[in-house]
N, C-alpha and C positions, 0 to 999 in steps of 0.2 A: 505319627507322633513319635518324637524321639524321647528316650527315657534313659536315665542313668542306671547302668547295670552294676550291681554291687557284688562283691565276693571274689572268688579265686577261680581261674581257669588256666590250666597249663597250655603253653603255646601250641602243642600238638593237637589240642582239642578246641582251638579257636573257632572252628566251624560250629560247635555247639553253641557258643556264645553268640555268634552271628544269627543262627537260626532262632535262638531264644529272643534276641533283640527284634527280629523281624516280626514276631507276633505283636509287639507293641507298635512298631512302625505301621503295621497294617490295620491297626485299630482293634485287633482281636482281644487284647489283654487289658486287664485292670491291674491285677497283682499276681505274681506267679514266682515259682522257684524251680530250679532244675539242678540235678546233681548227677555226677558219674563217678563210680568207684572203679578202681583197678587194683585187684588184690585187697590189701587192707587200707589203701590210701584213697583220698578224694582227689581226682584230677580235675573235676568241675564241681563247684559249689556256688551257685549264683542265685540272686533274687532281685526283684525290681518291682516298681510300681506302687500301688496303693492297696490298703486292706479294706477299703469301703468305696462304695460307688461315688460318694461325694468327694472323694480324694482328699480327705482331711487327715487320714492316718497312713503313715508310710508302711509299706509291706517290708518286714524286717527278716533277718536271717532265721528268727525263731517264730515267725508267723505260721499258724497252723491253718490248714484248709481241710474242709470236709471232702474226702476223696471217694465217696460213693462206693461203687462196686470194686474199686481197687482194694478195698477192705478185705475182699475175699482172699487175696494173697496172704494176708496176715493170718487170718483164720485157718487157711490151708496149711500154713507153716506149723501152727499149733497141732493140727491133726497129723502132719507128717512126722513131727517129733514123737508122737504116740505110736505111729507105725514103726518108726525106727527103734523104739524101745520094746517092740513086740506086744504092745498093749492094745493096739487097734489092727485088726486083720481085715484087709479090703475084701477078702473072699467070704467073710461071714455075713449072715443076715444082720440088719440093723437091730432086729429084736433081741439078738443075743446080748446087746448092750442096753437096750431100751425096750423092755418087754411090752410096756403099755402102748408102744407105737404101732403094734401089729394089727390094729383094727382095719376093717374094710379092705382086706387083701394086701395091706402094706407089709405083712410078714414075708412077702416074696422079695422085698427090696434088699439087695446086698449093699454093703458099704461102698463098694466100687461103683455101683449104679449112681449113688448120690454124687460122688466126685466126678463122674462122667456126664452129669446132668441128664441122665436117662432114668431117674428113679420114678418118674411119673407123678410127682406132686409139686409142680412148679409154682403153684399159687393157692389161694384160699377161695373156695366156693361155698357159700356166697361171701362177698367181701366182709371183712371184720373191722371193727373200730381200731384205729391205730393205737389208741391208749392200751389195748390189750397187749400189744407188742412191747410195751415198755415194762411189763412185769414178766420176768422170766418164766415163772411157774405157769402163768396164764398162757403165754406163748407156746409152751410145750404141750399144754392140754389142747390148744387149738390144733396143733399139728397131729396130735393123737386122734382127733375126731375126723380128720380129713379123709375123704375117699381118694382112691387112685384115679388119676385122669386117664391113664393108659397103662398097659402092662409094662412092668419094669424091664429095662434093657431093650425095648422095641422102638422107641422114638427118642430123639434128642430135643429137649426144650429147656433152655436156660432157666434154672431155678433162681432167678434174680432176687426174689423176695424171700424165698423159703430156705435157701441154701444155708444161710448163717445160723438160723435156729436149729436146723437139722444137724448140721455139722457141729454146732455149738453144744447141742444136748449130748451128742456122742462124747465130745471132749469133757463135758461136765460129769457125765456118768462114769467116765474112766478115771479122770484125774481129781474130781472133786471141785474143779474150778471152771467157771464160765471162761470163754475165750479172752475177755478183757482182763480178767484176773490172772489167767494163765500167761498172757502176754507180759503183764507187769511183774509177775513172779519169776518166770523162767527165761524171758528173752530180753525185753527192753533194757532193764538196768545193767545187764552184762555188757551190752554194746553201746550204751549211752544213747538209745534211740528215743526220741521225743515224739511218741505217737500214742494215741489213746482210743480204745474201743470202750466207751462209757467212762466218763471222768468221775473219779471218786469225789464224794461230797467234800471231803476235807482238802481236796486239791482244786476244787471248782473255781474258787475266787481268783486264784493266780493264773490258772490255765485259760479260763474263758477270756481274759483280757487279750490273749494272743491269737484268738480265733478270728480269722478273717471273715468278713461278710461274703455271702455268695451274691454276685451280681447276675441278675437274670434268673433267679431261682424259680420264679413262676412262669418263665417263658415256655410256650409249648414246644415239644420236641420238634426239631427240624426234619425228622424222618419218621416214617411210619413205624409202629411198634410191632413189626413182624406179622407172622401168620397166627400168633397166639397172643393178641393184646390183652386178653384176660389174665395172662401170667404177670402182667405189670399192674393191672387195675385191681389190686387186692384189698384196698382199704376204703372204708366209708370216709367221706369228707368230714372235717378237715384232716388232711393226712400229712405225714412226714415231718416236719421240722419245727415242732413246738419246743418249748424249753426242755422237755424231758429227753429230747434227742441228745442233749449233751451228757446226761448222767446215765441214760439207759444203754444197754448193750444190744445193738442190732448188728451182729457180727458178719452180716453180708453187705453192710453198707454205711455204717456211721463211724468209721475211723477218722480221726482228725490227726493230720500229720504235716510235717514239713517235707520237702524233697530230700533233705539231708537224712532225716529219720527213715523215710521210705527206702532210700538207696542203701541204708545199712541192712534193712531186711532183705533187699535184693542181694546184697554182698554175701549174705550167708549162703544163698543158693549158688551164686556165681563162683564162690571160692570152695565149692564142693563140700559144703556143710560146715565150714569153719570160718570164723571172723574174729579178729582181734584177740586171738588166743583162746577162743571159746568154741568147742565143738558142739554142734547142734544136730547134725545129720551125718549119716555114713554115706560112703559112695554107693553102697547097694541100694539105699533108700532113694537117693537122687537118680540113680539109673532107673529105678522103678517109676519115679515121678515123671520121667521123660518117655516112658512107654505109652504108646497110643491106646487110649481107653474108648474114645469115640471120635468118629470123623464122618459127619453126615450133615444134611440140612438141619440147622437148628430152627425150630418152629418159632421161637420167640425172637431170635436175632435175624431171622429170614436170610441166613447165609450159611454156607458150610464152615464149620469150625472144627479144627483138629485139636483134641484135648488129650493131655496126659492125666496124671492124678490131680484133678481139680483145676488145672491151669492150661492155658493155651501153649501149644508147641508149634514148631516150624511147619509151615504149609504153603501151598501155592497161594491161597487166599490171604495169608498173613505171613509174608516172608520174613525170616529172622536172620541175624548175622551168621548162624550156624545151626546144625541139627541138634545142638545141645543147649537150646534156649527154652526158657519158661517165661510166660508173660501174662498179663491181664491188665485191664483198664477199667475206668469208671465213667459213668455219665458225668458230663462236665469237662472231660478232657484229661483227667489224671491217668497216669500210665506208669507201669514198672516193667522193664525188660531186663532179664537176667541171662547172661551168656556164659555158660561154663567153659566154653572153648577158650575165650579170651580172658576169663576171670573178671568180667566187667558187669556193672549194672547201671542202668539209666532210669532215673526217677524224675517225674515231672508233675507238678501240682499247680493248677491255675484256679483263680477264684471267679473268673468271668465265664458264665455258662451260656451267654447269649448266642454263642456260635456252637454250642454243644450239639453233638450228634452221636448216635450209637455207632456210626461208622464214619471214617474219613474226616476226622477233625484236622483241619489244616495245620494247627500248631504242633500236635504231637507227631504228625506225619513228617513235618519238616525236621523235627529233632531226630526222629528215628532214621530218616534217610542219611543224615550226616553221621549219626552214631554207627550205623551199619557200615558205611564206607571206612570209617576210622578203625573199627575193631575187626573187620572181616579178614 
């Protein structure tokens, strides 16, 4: 299916536009956007398709998409800023910031264990009602009551569902702000980034009109859920996307963003901590973020993943344009790659999840292949 591609693409990055268009031609896409920054500038800012399955609403430059676990990059940035300010020490126990968390042996968990996904609390046993997760205080209490699944630092298991609440409570305890509020107060307005973790009630009416429907939301995963499926099956049914998902903060998975906004978050990292005249991170903190924290078989993802502080880094399993890359993605296909060597970032957000996979999404693979060749 041919589709009209809207937006801007510099000739040197025409391959990105071609790869983006191929997703529509192959029938993988309904609506999507892709953006590439270089320095402070956008060299690619494209969008196409429709914001609903019936194809009655065009997908626009300001259409927002639920980016699932790519949200973790945004939450991770909030935490890195606190590390940079000397307020969050990766070597300290989490209970130093959150004393009530130390039940059932969790006092052994260091901050760095959480961001390496080796903390040992990747889910909830038994599963909890999703409604609890929409109330920050209740979510924190549920985390406090959880036992360790394994000794901290001994096994890697993606904390897909719990990371946001664990990191988020650290952010709240230190700054007084939940991640969504921290984002809106300290990051997004400074760089004009249109993304939201929990939409404020007073903004909901205007923002919700721009949120794209997810096509294939209820489709079963096209791949097995790794060797620890219980890390994903954490909720009693019905789970995940009720109306509360728009206004609640689920900082491991419910950011709504455009590719343009997500690329601006990536540009902060890619530009060594500074974007559009605002300094967010120091070189020292970014060097630390790139240091290997874990590299082993991830029991939830069922593959070896090499992680720095909270995010993926260059590896044989996930080759990046350079050794100075940070990356992560989300179920449904969204992705953010940040390369400090070339000072570029690539962001991609699709609304069609019917081809979604935890690995090997053909759409973002095609974009990454071109991007890597262009900036390497």
